[in-house]
C-alpha positions, 0 to 999 in steps of 0.5 A: 768546584767544591770546597766542603770537606776538601783539604787544600793547599794555600801557597803564600799561606801566611802573606796578606791575602793568604791569611784572609783566603785560609780563614775563609776556606776554613769557614766554608768547610775546607781543611787548609793547608798553609805553605809559606817561607816566612812566618805564621799566621793563617788562622784555621790552617795547618801550617807548613814552613817551607820554600815552594822552589825546594820543599818536598811537594809530594808530602805537602801535596798528600791528600789535597784536592785543590791548590790555591796558589798565592805564593809570590814576589809581589812588589813591583819596585823590587822585582826591577832591581831583582829580576832573576829572583822574581823570575824564580819565585813566580815563574819556575816555582809555579811550573814546580807546583804544577809538576808536583800537582800532576804527580799528586793527581791534584786536578784544581787550581786557583791561581792569583795574577795581577792587572799589571799583565796588561800594561798600559791598557788601550781600553779602560775598564779592561776586560779579561779578553783585551787583545794585548797583553804587554806588561812594562814591569818584570813582576807583571811579565813574570805573571803572565809567564806563570798564566802562561804555564797554567793554560800549557798544562791544562791544555795537556794535562787534567787541570781545571783552573781559575786564574784571578787578575787583581787590582791594588789589593788593600786591607787590615795586615797589608805589609807593602804598597802605597797605603801601609807606606803612607801610614808608616810615613805619617806616624813618623811625621804627621805634618808632611807626607812624602809622596813618590810621583808627580800630583795628582799622581796616577789613577787606579782601582783599589779593592778591599781584601774582603771583596778579593776574597769573596770573588775568588770563592764565588768564582771558584764554584762556577768553574769545573773544566778548562781555565777561567779568567776573572778580573777582580777590582772596584768599580772606580780608580783613583789618583795618588792624591786621593789615596793620600787624602783617605789615609789621612782622614783615617788617621785623623790628620788635617792639613798634612803638607804633600811633598811630591818627588817626581816620578818616571814616564808619569807614574811613581817608579819605573814599570809603573802603570799610569792608569789602571781600572779593571772591567768586573762585569764578567764575574758580576755575571756570577753573582759577585760584585764589590762593596767598596769603592777605591776611596772607601777601600783605602779608608777601611785599610788605613784605619785597620793598618793604623789601629794594629 
């Protein structure tokens, strides 16, 4: 699917990943429209402030040839406390967008999903065709429901779509997640770091946002019909203790005392997957591979956040 000379809409364009994607799309010759309900900062894009659930999509989609749908409530812990809000943001908003695309004649979609759709996967690294999708969080369930909508629309209407299932994405500009959380805590108290969970913590894959964007663009080039799903992650996984070690190293803080606060069912919080690593061979066969391993991605992200 082409980008050069194309007008594309990025929902959630002012968010962490959205800002990086908008910049890359513009660099690849696309005319980018960034829709976001909070703030600005989508470099190289025309910015529209609005809520995907209520905005007039006809005017937003006018002239667009494709949509990259990143807008979502993405905090797993918040989702457990506010499930209806997450359902509206992640499922109803996606259905409304798909209807709006159909009405506007937009037939190409990129949709960002999550590794949490696999739940506690029986196979690690987990491939895209893992036979059992059983999320253990409201957030994961909402993303899986949205994936189902994409497949349903593609089967019955003219729609070519790419679905990306992300590992934990880190990088400069991130505002939530374990890396910015650790940076904030260490700024407040460089001698001690409070860590949710039990030592050594869960083991997960962390992928740098630059690798994510490169993978999104590479896979977009290879799909022209139907729906294809790609995992995007690093090629290893690390524990929470290793994440803490990398963040402390990035901030030049040796000898920090770790204070573990306990967790739920082997994870940090209710709905937290204990082990996650994605198989990425499918996209590697299309010419992409991650440049960072998990610890390197965390280190680079922590340095960028700490210096900002």
